[in-house]
N, C-alpha and C positions, 0 to 999 in steps of 0.2 A: 523511222530512224533506226539505224543499226551501227553503233560504234564498233569499229574493228572488223566490219564485214569485208569479205573478199568479193570482188566483182570481176567476172571473166566474160570475154566475148570469144566464142569458138575456142575455148581452152586457153585463151591468152589473158593473163592478169592485166587489169586496167589500173593505171595510175593517173589520178586527176591532173590535168594540165600537161601530161607527158605522153600518154598513149594516144596514138592517132588511129582513126577508123575511117573506112570507106562507107559512106552512107548512101551510095548510089543504089544499094539494095537493102532491104530490111535486115536489121541485126537483132540477135537474141542476146540480151544481157542476163547472165546467171549470177544471182546473189546468194552467198552462203555465209554463215557465221564463221568466225576465225577458226573454231575448233571442229567445224564440220558436224556439229551435233544436231543441226536442224535440217529439214528438207530444203533443198535449194528453191529459190523463187526465180521464175523466169519472166522477163519483160521484153516484149517486142517493140523495137524502136524503128519507126519508119519516118523519114524526112520527105515531106511533099512540098514542092515549090509551087506557089500559086500562079507563077508566071507574071506577077506584078513587080514593079520596082519596089525596092526595100529602102525605107528611110531610117537611118540610124542616127539617133539624137542622144548626146551625152551632156549632162549638166555638170558644173564644177562640183566635185566630190559626190557625184550621183545624187545631188539634192533633189527632192521631189518638187514638182511645180504645184504649189498650194494656193497661189493667188491669181486672180484674174485682173488685179489692179496694178500689181508691182511686177515690173519686168525683171527676169533673171538674166544677167549678162554673162558673157564668156561661155556660151553654149556652142557646141560643135554639132554640125550636121553633115552627113554624107548620104547621098542618094545613089544606090547601086541598081543599074538596069538588070533585067532578066538575063542578059548575056554576060553579066559580071563586070561590064564596063562602068566606070564612075560617071554619073550624069552631073553631079554637083558635089562640091566639098568646100566648106567654109565655116565661118563663125557668125553668131547671131545672138539676139536676145529672144526670150520666150516667156509667155504667160498664159494663164487660162483665159477662156473666152466664153461667151454665152450667158444666158440667165438661167432658165429652167434646165438647159442642157448641161450646165456646169454642175448641177446637183446629181447627175447620173454617174454610175460606176465607171463608164468609159468616157473620159474627159475630152472635150475639144480644146484646141490650143491656137493661140495667135503667135506668129513668127515675124520677127523684124531682122532681116539680114543686115550685117554690117556694111555690105556693099551691094548695090543693085546687081542682080544676077537673074539669068534665065533659069527657070525650074521646069524640067521635063518638057522643054521645047516652048514653053510659054514665054511671052515677052518679059524683058528685064524689069524688075521692081524689087523694092526692099520688103514690102508687106505681103504676107501670105497667111493662109488659114488652113488648119487641119480639122476637118469636120469628122466627128466620130460616128454619126448616123446611128446612135444608140437605139432610138425608138423605131427605126426602120429596119425590120428584119430582112427586107429584100436588098437593102443597101443601094437602091436604085433611084429613089425619089428625087433627091437633089440633082443628080445627073440628068434625069429626064426633064425636070423643070428647067434646068439651064439650057438643055437642048431645044426645048420648045421656045424659050426666050430667043435663042439664036435664029429660030425659024420665022420670027416676027420681024417687024421693021424697027424695033427698039434699037437704039444706036449701039448699045453695049450690054452683053451678058457675061458674067464671070466665066472664065475657063477653068477646068479642073481635070485631075487625073486620079485614078484609084492607085493606092499604094498599100504596102504593109508597113506598120510602124514598130520599130524597136526602140524603146526609151530606156536608157541606162541599162542596156542588156536584157530587158524584159520585152518579149513580144506582146504588143497590145492589140494586134489584129488589123483588120481592114480599116483604112481611113481614106478620106477624099481630100486631097490637097488642092486648094483652089486660090484664085486671086482674091485678095481683100478688096472690097469696093472703095476705091479712092479716085480722086481727080488726077488724071494722068493722060497723056496722049494715046496710050495703049489701053486705057480703061474708060472711065467717064471723061470723055474728051471735051472738056469745056475750059474756058479761060480761068486760070488761077487768079484769085483775088488776094490782095495783101492789105494791111492797114493803110498803106500809102496810095492805094489805087484811087484815081480820081473818079472813075465810073464804078459805082458800087452796085450796079444792077445784076452783077454775076461775076464769077460763077460760084454757085452754092450747091452743096450736096446735103440734103436734108433727110432725116429719118423720123418716121412716126413710130413711136414705141411707148407703150404704157409704163414700162420700167422707168422712163424719164430720168436717166442717170448720167446724162452728159452735162458739161459745165454750162454751156449756153443753150437755153431752151425756153419755150413759151407755149402756152395753151391758146389755141385759136378762139376767137371771140364768138363765133356762131356755133360750131360743133364741139368745142372744147377738146379738140384733138391735141395730143402731145407732140409738138414739133421740136426736133433737136438738130443742132448744127453738127454734122459729121465731118465735113471738110469744106473750109477750114474748121478746126475744132478748138483753136486758140487764137489769140491776137485778133479778136473780133471787136471792132470799134462800136460805139453806141450808134453811129450812123448806119453801119452795116446791119446791126441787129434790128433797129427800128425800121429800116427799109424792108427787110424780109418779113417781119411781123406784120407790117402794114399791107404788104402785097398779099400775104396769105389771108388776112382778114377781109380785104376787099374782094378777093376771089371767092371766099366762102359766102360773103354777103350777096354777091351777084348770082351765085349758083343756087343758094338755098332760099334767099329772100326775094329775089327779083329775076327768076329764071327766064321768064317770057321775054325779057328785054334783050336777051342774047349777049349781054355784056360779058358774061363769064368766058366767052370765046376769046376775049382779049387777054385772058389770064392763063389759060391752060392749053397745052398742045393736045388736042383731042385724039389724034391718031395714036399717040404713045399710050394714052390711058385706055383706049380700046384694045390695043395689043396686050397691055399689062393685064387687064381683066380677062381677056381671052385665055392667056396662058395660065393665069391663076385658077380660073374655073376648070380648065382641063386637068390640072394637076391636083385639084382639091385643096389648094392652099387656103388655110383658115386665118392667116395672120391679118388680112385687111380688116376683119371684123373686130379685132381686139382694140386698136391695131398694134402689131408688133413687127419689127424689122421690115417696115415698108419704106422704100426709098423713093425720093423725088429729087430732081436736080433742075437748076436754072442757069442757063448760060448768060453771059453779058448781053443785055439788050433783048433777050429771048423770053419765051413763055415758060411756065412751070411744066416740066415733063415728068411722066411716070417712069419709075424704074431707076436702076436696073433690078432684075429679079433678085 
């Protein structure tokens, strides 16, 4: 810090917020004290563009996102393509996301657009995720896992794109913006169920996660696995809850206690589970053994399917 210091670029005095510079080539900033009593310090400034889209997010009053439970509304987001064209611009709500990942210095975020919109060419939706990939120094693992999921016959794997994130004017680095797993015709394409639905056999999006932090949840009777309702995540009737819990318990009983009868084939879509395990093994995914962030879904009148990744 140097109060009253003079800053020059190529002999030109710099005034913050006034003086413009061309950063297409590296610039040398020269800093001297106001009286010229000290040797000047020189700083080379070089701006390098990653070639990725840049996501600019600003919160009201530049307030930090501190909660993964409470949405911050009135947030603006603009996505600028590498050719400087604007891919998206709009308002939204934002909060933190993740469990162990939320404790890392580079935070992941959940986004809820005020209006359904396409993001970087992906189909329109309100819900999106910014993955930080903090533990992955290659930044590739999520993308590779999703690509492998696409190569299987699983019905849906989240789409995503790499971006640079600038939050409240601060560059936070490389992020992966991708679709949040939701029931939708362009995502998990199963029948949406409501409290007034007469047929309550589907559709349900379930998550197995030892954090066990959703409103509607149960532990299975045989393996004591933590099942949670992800979508729908509210307005679940007692009949809907009892049906899913009963279905899962009957499935586990036939699979683990009476395997030779083959009755378990009536409960699960075998091909989807084979594809899911194949992709998980190839990518070294450890979550099934916890379990954490393991998704399953069931359409109306259908069997329990593994996935998406």
